[in-house]
RONU-700717 format. One record per residue (C-alpha): residue in one letter; y, z, x. Coordinates in pm, whole numbers. Layout:
BEGIN
(r A; (Y; Z; X))
...
***
This chain:
BEGIN
(r X; (2521; 2575; -1051))
(r X; (2590; 2301; -786))
(r X; (2531; 2535; -494))
(r X; (2211; 2657; -531))
(r X; (2055; 2248; -472))
(r X; (1895; 2127; -176))
(r X; (2090; 1996; 61))
(r X; (1955; 1677; 133))
(r X; (2278; 1513; 321))
(r X; (2172; 1551; 697))
(r X; (2436; 1356; 892))
(r X; (2244; 1221; 1201))
(r X; (2365; 1079; 1524))
(r X; (2062; 923; 1719))
(r X; (2105; 878; 2132))
(r X; (1901; 762; 2335))
(r X; (1976; 1036; 2647))
(r X; (1880; 712; 2924))
(r X; (2176; 526; 2792))
(r X; (2395; 771; 2638))
(r X; (2535; 958; 2923))
(r X; (2532; 665; 3177))
(r X; (2818; 612; 3400))
(r X; (2741; 305; 3612))
(r X; (2842; -23; 3519))
(r X; (2654; -290; 3744))
(r X; (2435; -368; 3447))
(r X; (2191; -617; 3623))
(r X; (1930; -812; 3461))
(r X; (1605; -582; 3583))
(r X; (1775; -335; 3747))
(r X; (1623; -55; 3890))
(r X; (1744; 335; 3852))
(r X; (1937; 336; 4127))
(r X; (2121; 30; 4054))
(r X; (2204; 41; 3680))
(r X; (2180; 435; 3670))
(r X; (2061; 668; 3409))
(r X; (2198; 949; 3179))
(r X; (2072; 1281; 3211))
(r X; (2028; 1544; 2965))
(r X; (2295; 1739; 3165))
(r X; (2500; 1477; 3038))
(r X; (2530; 1572; 2690))
(r X; (2730; 1918; 2748))
(r X; (2934; 2142; 2562))
(r X; (3209; 1917; 2555))
(r X; (3027; 1583; 2422))
(r X; (2782; 1827; 2168))
(r X; (3137; 1981; 1976))
(r X; (3279; 1579; 1978))
(r X; (2969; 1488; 1783))
(r X; (2994; 1782; 1577))
(r X; (3382; 1714; 1465))
(r X; (3251; 1375; 1359))
(r X; (3128; 1520; 1066))
(r X; (2714; 1508; 1251))
(r X; (2472; 1826; 1142))
(r X; (2194; 1706; 1333))
(r X; (2128; 1495; 1662))
(r X; (1818; 1298; 1749))
(r X; (1760; 1279; 2119))
(r X; (1548; 949; 2117))
(r X; (1276; 916; 2387))
(r X; (1258; 1272; 2604))
(r X; (933; 1268; 2621))
(r X; (785; 1183; 2938))
(r X; (651; 800; 2887))
(r X; (470; 519; 3140))
(r X; (779; 344; 3348))
(r X; (782; 158; 3673))
(r X; (1011; 404; 3858))
(r X; (763; 541; 4085))
(r X; (805; 962; 4102))
(r X; (460; 1047; 4314))
(r X; (681; 1212; 4541))
(r X; (704; 1486; 4247))
(r X; (297; 1490; 4184))
(r X; (363; 1262; 3892))
(r X; (92; 987; 3923))
(r X; (304; 610; 3904))
(r X; (241; 385; 3637))
(r X; (88; 84; 3705))
(r X; (380; -198; 3591))
(r X; (117; -446; 3451))
(r X; (138; -237; 3146))
(r X; (454; -125; 3101))
(r X; (734; -249; 2948))
(r X; (1096; -275; 3123))
(r X; (1202; -117; 3443))
(r X; (1273; 215; 3261))
(r X; (955; 110; 3014))
(r X; (913; 209; 2666))
(r X; (984; 564; 2515))
(r X; (720; 467; 2292))
(r X; (489; 411; 2499))
(r X; (407; 823; 2562))
(r X; (201; 919; 2869))
(r X; (246; 1309; 2835))
(r X; (316; 1454; 2493))
(r X; (371; 1824; 2666))
(r X; (640; 1693; 2958))
(r X; (987; 1557; 2962))
(r X; (1078; 1219; 3088))
(r X; (1170; 1298; 3479))
(r X; (1448; 1019; 3482))
(r X; (1686; 1275; 3217))
(r X; (1614; 1529; 3457))
(r X; (1910; 1646; 3719))
(r X; (1632; 1877; 3883))
(r X; (1278; 1656; 3843))
(r X; (1114; 2001; 3837))
(r X; (1299; 2163; 3616))
(r X; (1269; 1871; 3354))
(r X; (1145; 2087; 3043))
(r X; (1362; 2344; 3153))
(r X; (1696; 2104; 3101))
(r X; (1552; 2016; 2789))
(r X; (1498; 2362; 2685))
(r X; (1852; 2404; 2773))
(r X; (1953; 2093; 2597))
(r X; (1799; 2262; 2265))
(r X; (2015; 2612; 2306))
(r X; (2317; 2434; 2356))
(r X; (2299; 2177; 2060))
(r X; (2226; 2487; 1840))
(r X; (2534; 2691; 2000))
(r X; (2735; 2373; 1916))
(r X; (2626; 2415; 1542))
(r X; (2398; 2138; 1567))
(r X; (2008; 2102; 1515))
(r X; (1766; 1877; 1703))
(r X; (1580; 1602; 1606))
(r X; (1295; 1396; 1819))
(r X; (1010; 1214; 1813))
(r X; (698; 1202; 1716))
(r X; (501; 866; 1796))
(r X; (157; 943; 1633))
(r X; (-9; 616; 1648))
(r X; (13; 522; 2014))
(r X; (23; 642; 2359))
(r X; (42; 470; 2650))
(r X; (-260; 296; 2852))
(r X; (-204; 526; 3167))
(r X; (-171; 859; 2929))
(r X; (-261; 1190; 3097))
(r X; (-117; 1537; 3066))
(r X; (-39; 1737; 3374))
(r X; (130; 2023; 3257))
(r X; (-56; 2052; 2908))
(r X; (-103; 2447; 2779))
(r X; (-419; 2627; 2890))
(r X; (-714; 2502; 2641))
(r X; (-563; 2174; 2576))
(r X; (-819; 1889; 2611))
(r X; (-632; 1581; 2671))
(r X; (-659; 1266; 2448))
(r X; (-1002; 1076; 2500))
(r X; (-1102; 1376; 2759))
(r X; (-1398; 1426; 2540))
(r X; (-1466; 1071; 2370))
(r X; (-1842; 907; 2409))
(r X; (-1703; 537; 2522))
(r X; (-2017; 420; 2433))
(r X; (-1889; 405; 2062))
(r X; (-1649; 152; 1926))
(r X; (-1599; 400; 1668))
(r X; (-1698; 771; 1629))
(r X; (-1521; 1021; 1423))
(r X; (-1492; 1249; 1735))
(r X; (-1300; 972; 1943))
(r X; (-965; 992; 2017))
(r X; (-950; 642; 2065))
(r X; (-1131; 289; 1983))
(r X; (-1326; 133; 2196))
(r X; (-1465; -223; 2326))
(r X; (-1787; -143; 2492))
(r X; (-1915; -378; 2782))
(r X; (-1579; -538; 2792))
(r X; (-1265; -432; 3056))
(r X; (-876; -514; 2957))
(r X; (-764; -778; 3038))
(r X; (-339; -786; 3122))
(r X; (-191; -1063; 2891))
(r X; (-97; -1345; 3085))
(r X; (262; -1500; 3204))
(r X; (376; -1131; 3219))
(r X; (609; -1031; 3476))
(r X; (639; -709; 3492))
(r X; (1040; -615; 3667))
(r X; (1120; -949; 3681))
(r X; (1049; -1146; 4046))
(r X; (1251; -862; 4245))
(r X; (1053; -589; 4163))
(r X; (765; -529; 4400))
(r X; (490; -276; 4367))
(r X; (132; -288; 4549))
(r X; (-2; -191; 4194))
(r X; (196; -512; 4018))
(r X; (-130; -747; 4070))
(r X; (-202; -851; 3693))
(r X; (-505; -626; 3681))
(r X; (-521; -292; 3500))
(r X; (-874; -75; 3555))
(r X; (-947; 61; 3216))
(r X; (-1327; -10; 3100))
(r X; (-1418; -17; 2853))
(r X; (-1134; -109; 2694))
(r X; (-932; 50; 2428))
(r X; (-786; -111; 2117))
(r X; (-399; -175; 2154))
(r X; (-164; -10; 1934))
(r X; (-37; -260; 1679))
(r X; (-416; -250; 1533))
(r X; (-550; -520; 1771))
(r X; (-963; -494; 1839))
(r X; (-970; -694; 2106))
(r X; (-991; -638; 2498))
(r X; (-763; -902; 2542))
(r X; (-414; -857; 2365))
(r X; (-165; -1103; 2352))
(r X; (200; -1048; 2566))
(r X; (338; -1059; 2187))
(r X; (109; -746; 2106))
(r X; (191; -377; 2204))
(r X; (-48; -431; 2500))
(r X; (136; -150; 2664))
(r X; (-14; 116; 2418))
(r X; (-363; 263; 2307))
(r X; (-413; 294; 1950))
(r X; (-507; 654; 1853))
(r X; (-816; 738; 1621))
(r X; (-723; 980; 1314))
(r X; (-1105; 894; 1165))
(r X; (-1031; 546; 1046))
(r X; (-1319; 298; 1111))
(r X; (-1129; 4; 1105))
(r X; (-1399; -219; 1167))
(r X; (-1599; -92; 848))
(r X; (-1342; -184; 577))
(r X; (-1095; 157; 699))
(r X; (-1295; 332; 592))
(r X; (-1181; 707; 607))
(r X; (-1380; 979; 814))
(r X; (-1166; 1315; 749))
(r X; (-1404; 1574; 687))
(r X; (-1465; 1744; 881))
(r X; (-1092; 1696; 1017))
(r X; (-1132; 1466; 1319))
(r X; (-1028; 1666; 1678))
(r X; (-748; 1403; 1731))
(r X; (-576; 1577; 1442))
(r X; (-552; 1942; 1551))
(r X; (-432; 1786; 1892))
(r X; (-114; 1626; 1734))
(r X; (-43; 1951; 1557))
(r X; (-58; 2145; 1909))
(r X; (166; 1915; 1991))
(r X; (436; 1906; 1713))
(r X; (406; 2342; 1672))
(r X; (429; 2332; 2074))
(r X; (790; 2148; 2046))
(r X; (865; 2380; 1760))
(r X; (834; 2677; 1933))
(r X; (1102; 2550; 2148))
(r X; (1354; 2535; 1892))
(r X; (1347; 2195; 1759))
(r X; (1416; 2152; 1412))
(r X; (1279; 1799; 1302))
(r X; (1081; 1545; 1395))
(r X; (1148; 1157; 1350))
(r X; (786; 1006; 1345))
(r X; (709; 649; 1415))
(r X; (535; 394; 1212))
(r X; (409; 651; 991))
(r X; (191; 414; 789))
(r X; (-18; 323; 1041))
(r X; (-133; 694; 1010))
(r X; (-358; 774; 759))
(r X; (-159; 943; 453))
(r X; (-438; 1211; 465))
(r X; (-374; 1330; 825))
(r X; (29; 1371; 712))
(r X; (-112; 1586; 361))
(r X; (-254; 1804; 617))
(r X; (-47; 1846; 936))
(r X; (313; 1881; 742))
(r X; (232; 2172; 482))
(r X; (62; 2353; 797))
(r X; (391; 2289; 1016))
(r X; (624; 2398; 729))
(r X; (385; 2733; 653))
(r X; (421; 2792; 1033))
(r X; (814; 2657; 1072))
(r X; (1001; 2704; 753))
(r X; (1273; 2424; 723))
(r X; (1109; 2183; 977))
(r X; (1195; 1826; 872))
(r X; (1001; 1544; 866))
(r X; (1181; 1199; 858))
(r X; (930; 856; 855))
(r X; (959; 528; 998))
(r X; (847; 372; 710))
(r X; (865; -40; 582))
(r X; (645; -60; 284))
(r X; (816; 30; -81))
(r X; (555; 50; -286))
(r X; (419; 324; -70))
(r X; (719; 552; -1))
(r X; (624; 785; -291))
(r X; (301; 858; -167))
(r X; (450; 972; 173))
(r X; (678; 1153; 13))
(r X; (482; 1336; -306))
(r X; (157; 1356; -122))
(r X; (186; 1259; 256))
(r X; (499; 1563; 228))
(r X; (770; 1363; 433))
(r X; (1102; 1538; 385))
(r X; (1324; 1178; 398))
(r X; (1164; 784; 485))
(r X; (1428; 490; 638))
(r X; (1567; 284; 382))
(r X; (1500; -29; 574))
(r X; (1318; -274; 345))
(r X; (1563; -226; 37))
(r X; (1947; -111; 133))
(r X; (1984; -175; 500))
(r X; (1836; -541; 454))
(r X; (2066; -574; 140))
(r X; (2374; -427; 311))
(r X; (2328; -685; 638))
(r X; (2308; -957; 404))
(r X; (2646; -838; 242))
(r X; (2816; -796; 530))
(r X; (2739; -1095; 711))
(r X; (2872; -1250; 408))
(r X; (2526; -1396; 340))
(r X; (2559; -1682; 64))
(r X; (2288; -1549; -182))
(r X; (2331; -1175; -161))
(r X; (2475; -956; -454))
(r X; (2567; -608; -471))
(r X; (2327; -638; -797))
(r X; (2107; -561; -485))
(r X; (2228; -213; -419))
(r X; (2151; -156; -794))
(r X; (1767; -284; -714))
(r X; (1693; 23; -450))
(r X; (1810; 282; -634))
(r X; (1652; 150; -967))
(r X; (1361; 77; -898))
(r X; (1252; 45; -500))
(r X; (1339; 428; -447))
(r X; (1355; 560; -800))
(r X; (1236; 927; -859))
(r X; (1291; 991; -469))
(r X; (1607; 883; -339))
(r X; (1734; 1163; -252))
(r X; (1465; 1117; 40))
(r X; (1568; 836; 164))
(r X; (1754; 797; 527))
(r X; (2023; 558; 502))
(r X; (2204; 345; 801))
(r X; (2348; 21; 935))
(r X; (2201; 60; 1319))
(r X; (1946; 222; 1471))
(r X; (1777; 146; 1840))
(r X; (1505; -140; 1645))
(r X; (1837; -299; 1472))
(r X; (2086; -512; 1597))
(r X; (2469; -388; 1651))
(r X; (2682; -430; 1387))
(r X; (2940; -572; 1643))
(r X; (2658; -801; 1805))
(r X; (2707; -1160; 1672))
(r X; (2355; -1137; 1589))
(r X; (2508; -917; 1288))
(r X; (2872; -944; 1171))
(r X; (3023; -996; 1490))
(r X; (3330; -727; 1371))
(r X; (3230; -405; 1342))
(r X; (3525; -344; 1082))
(r X; (3291; -563; 865))
(r X; (3081; -275; 799))
(r X; (3331; -15; 643))
(r X; (3201; -103; 287))
(r X; (2877; -91; 382))
(r X; (2892; 210; 563))
(r X; (3085; 393; 239))
(r X; (2754; 304; 59))
(r X; (2528; 395; 281))
(r X; (2683; 761; 335))
(r X; (2790; 810; -59))
(r X; (2539; 627; -251))
(r X; (2288; 938; -285))
(r X; (2246; 1296; -169))
(r X; (1997; 1168; 94))
(r X; (2081; 1147; 465))
(r X; (2266; 885; 679))
(r X; (2236; 810; 1073))
(r X; (2460; 682; 1303))
(r X; (2309; 534; 1609))
(r X; (2519; 626; 1900))
(r X; (2817; 353; 2014))
(r X; (2796; 184; 1655))
(r X; (3115; 462; 1606))
(r X; (3301; 249; 1900))
(r X; (3191; -97; 1800))
(r X; (2960; -124; 2081))
(r X; (2802; -502; 2059))
(r X; (2492; -457; 2284))
(r X; (2575; -762; 2504))
(r X; (2362; -897; 2805))
(r X; (2025; -952; 2962))
(r X; (1895; -638; 3040))
(r X; (1572; -703; 3178))
(r X; (1274; -705; 2906))
(r X; (1530; -622; 2635))
(r X; (1689; -1009; 2666))
(r X; (2006; -1086; 2537))
(r X; (1918; -1008; 2126))
(r X; (2193; -794; 1997))
(r X; (2028; -425; 2080))
(r X; (2094; -185; 2382))
(r X; (1780; -214; 2553))
(r X; (1542; 36; 2476))
(r X; (1283; -74; 2777))
(r X; (1526; -86; 3084))
(r X; (1812; 73; 3275))
(r X; (2165; 8; 3114))
(r X; (2509; 91; 3070))
(r X; (2667; 106; 2727))
(r X; (3048; -13; 2795))
(r X; (3192; 26; 2483))
(r X; (3024; 341; 2447))
(r X; (3110; 440; 2812))
(r X; (3484; 347; 2710))
(r X; (3444; 687; 2500))
(r X; (3288; 887; 2744))
(r X; (3551; 870; 2988))
(r X; (3345; 943; 3317))
(r X; (3218; 1242; 3138))
(r X; (3556; 1363; 2982))
(r X; (3429; 1246; 2681))
(r X; (3765; 1215; 2506))
(r X; (3779; 853; 2450))
(r X; (4039; 749; 2720))
(r X; (3957; 408; 2772))
(r X; (3903; 329; 2412))
(r X; (4134; 54; 2277))
(r X; (4342; 139; 1957))
(r X; (4158; -59; 1741))
(r X; (3821; 139; 1892))
(r X; (4000; 510; 1789))
(r X; (4090; 344; 1463))
(r X; (3754; 273; 1365))
(r X; (3632; 581; 1554))
(r X; (3854; 738; 1290))
(r X; (3710; 597; 997))
(r X; (3369; 699; 1047))
(r X; (3466; 1074; 1122))
(r X; (3679; 1061; 786))
(r X; (3373; 885; 620))
(r X; (3160; 1154; 741))
(r X; (3315; 1467; 706))
(r X; (3425; 1359; 345))
(r X; (3076; 1353; 282))
(r X; (3022; 1669; 464))
(r X; (3305; 1846; 272))
(r X; (3271; 1751; -63))
(r X; (3021; 1858; -318))
(r X; (3020; 1555; -523))
(r X; (2875; 1323; -216))
(r X; (2668; 1580; -84))
(r X; (2485; 1698; -366))
(r X; (2711; 1541; -702))
(r X; (2509; 1330; -963))
(r X; (2607; 964; -972))
(r X; (2674; 706; -1196))
(r X; (2679; 335; -1103))
(r X; (2995; 152; -1284))
(r X; (2909; -247; -1229))
(r X; (2788; -329; -1617))
(r X; (3130; -142; -1730))
(r X; (3365; -341; -1479))
(r X; (3202; -645; -1457))
(r X; (3419; -848; -1741))
(r X; (3733; -679; -1592))
(r X; (3946; -966; -1403))
(r X; (3899; -939; -1063))
(r X; (3564; -804; -1063))
(r X; (3232; -988; -889))
(r X; (2933; -911; -759))
(r X; (3033; -872; -387))
(r X; (3191; -520; -503))
(r X; (3002; -198; -586))
(r X; (3136; 47; -753))
(r X; (3031; 398; -904))
(r X; (3132; 772; -969))
(r X; (2966; 1023; -774))
(r X; (3062; 1391; -943))
(r X; (2939; 1764; -999))
(r X; (3132; 1988; -1271))
(r X; (3394; 2099; -1040))
(r X; (3487; 1717; -858))
(r X; (3448; 1359; -907))
(r X; (3492; 1073; -690))
(r X; (3523; 731; -747))
(r X; (3374; 491; -479))
(r X; (3508; 135; -526))
(r X; (3381; -122; -189))
(r X; (3381; -463; -169))
(r X; (3242; -656; 48))
(r X; (3467; -974; 10))
(r X; (3666; -1117; 320))
(r X; (3986; -1065; 142))
(r X; (4128; -817; -109))
(r X; (4062; -776; -434))
(r X; (4300; -590; -727))
(r X; (4081; -486; -984))
(r X; (4149; -245; -1307))
(r X; (3817; -21; -1272))
(r X; (3705; 127; -1591))
(r X; (3502; 424; -1707))
(r X; (3292; 393; -1994))
(r X; (3387; 611; -2308))
(r X; (3048; 810; -2296))
(r X; (3112; 892; -1927))
(r X; (3469; 1015; -2020))
(r X; (3355; 1208; -2298))
(r X; (3088; 1392; -2128))
(r X; (3291; 1447; -1843))
(r X; (3521; 1539; -2093))
(r X; (3788; 1385; -1894))
(r X; (4123; 1202; -2066))
(r X; (4486; 1152; -2064))
(r X; (4659; 1092; -1690))
(r X; (4490; 1124; -1393))
(r X; (4627; 1095; -1049))
(r X; (4393; 965; -755))
(r X; (4370; 1002; -421))
(r X; (4206; 812; -169))
(r X; (3946; 1043; 71))
(r X; (3998; 796; 369))
(r X; (4330; 701; 373))
(r X; (4534; 908; 196))
(r X; (4672; 672; -68))
(r X; (4758; 768; -409))
(r X; (4683; 586; -744))
(r X; (4760; 686; -1063))
(r X; (4714; 569; -1436))
(r X; (4879; 669; -1765))
(r X; (4572; 672; -1959))
(r X; (4244; 693; -1767))
(r X; (4114; 557; -2085))
(r X; (4275; 248; -1995))
(r X; (4136; 254; -1597))
(r X; (4296; 303; -1300))
(r X; (4505; -34; -1117))
(r X; (4357; -69; -738))
(r X; (4360; -274; -503))
(r X; (4109; -275; -208))
(r X; (4147; -469; 106))
(r X; (3924; -750; 283))
(r X; (3612; -547; 376))
(r X; (3721; -242; 264))
(r X; (3670; 54; 12))
(r X; (3852; 325; -200))
(r X; (3680; 672; -196))
(r X; (3900; 834; -491))
(r X; (3918; 1172; -593))
(r X; (4061; 1273; -934))
***
């Protein structure tokens, strides 16, 4: 019976190709592509993919592969140079897309064959038993958007717009008629060293278009997404956000065509950026249409409004949504030892925030938007994430995601340029990722330069993810929280989180300890659960993480365990 359930347990490795394969170590603030280097799609070779697969991953999310605005000049290849006054960082944000049908030339060994190199990567990923996710950035595009490789018959965004109308459901953009765009004052693109004839504090856009983060002004501030233009899905923001969805706005079909184009090349799913900024009606129309044409295609939404999660799942037909505001925030606070946080916060996530849709929540402790665990801004020590990662990966049957470098304790240190020293690996700048580079080991992808401690950390992730992948109780089993059953047990406190995952064939008792010191506790299973699962008498337990053994003479009396500081056990019995 267990086997027929949908497998929601995608195990996703997120990597930024621009950073992933880069072996240069100069790491100069605001460095050029020549100085700081860049990863290529071709770097992600069979060996790299085999190692990713061995870690237990089933999907790779290639972040930032679509052509985006950049300060690097590719005009020699017939690609129009972007104005640096509206580009963030020397490399540029992957979320300011300038051609939805093209691949970032930075990532190509042979620039003219950049699409071919991505197609080869998709095939290579599949042949190594992994599936491919890529970005869809539906809310906004670069101010320099123009497709030079779009298929015949495709109309560019804005190509048919009536620019005299501030809003029209037939327009792809929103306009400020009679007002030219003004670059935010105080922006110094690329830093003092960067020179370009286009770097003059001006950009010719008349009339100005609305900016990506819903700024309906010709002069966005430096803190706005000023490098992007908001796309118009038929919502009139100036008229109480009234929707004009019948007939279907032209933009809807244009975005659908883009999804179809990449799916035809073998892409298995899309991580969709800022989905709440796009009307639910578009997703409700577009996702079922895509699924009918490409069965099995996966849609993951970046979402932050807990009150709307079920709408995006049930009405919008997303497969999965980010669990940032619930589980990530709670686990982060526990990991940081914040004094006012308890593990009852984990209960409120599944019991309240995502009740009824919990298997649709994508869980993670790192991604490109968040700070690195090993950064002083988060935990400082990557090992402090052990209990949080166990919960993140095994709380439910939904997907789990790791960000490249997390598994070797990359701290995201240094001032990269636009990004600054903020505990993140920059998505705006050219940079090397030092701890991850030790695993790359000049392209051997064998961890040859990792310390013993880093090898052990990577080993923990590998053991955890493979356990999740291979054990049906974790992959698609039921969940039973054991907090109330143990809250009066000696040694218990609210920095521990305890639960059972089970199927008819397998039982795994998960005990996590967020305390900075070890805890000894006799863990009890309540009588109704023992009866329901028909468990009694003597029992032997094996920890799936360490291989350690525990036993009890009578399960009714519980099992006595010691859980290490910032540690956890996954006891199969």
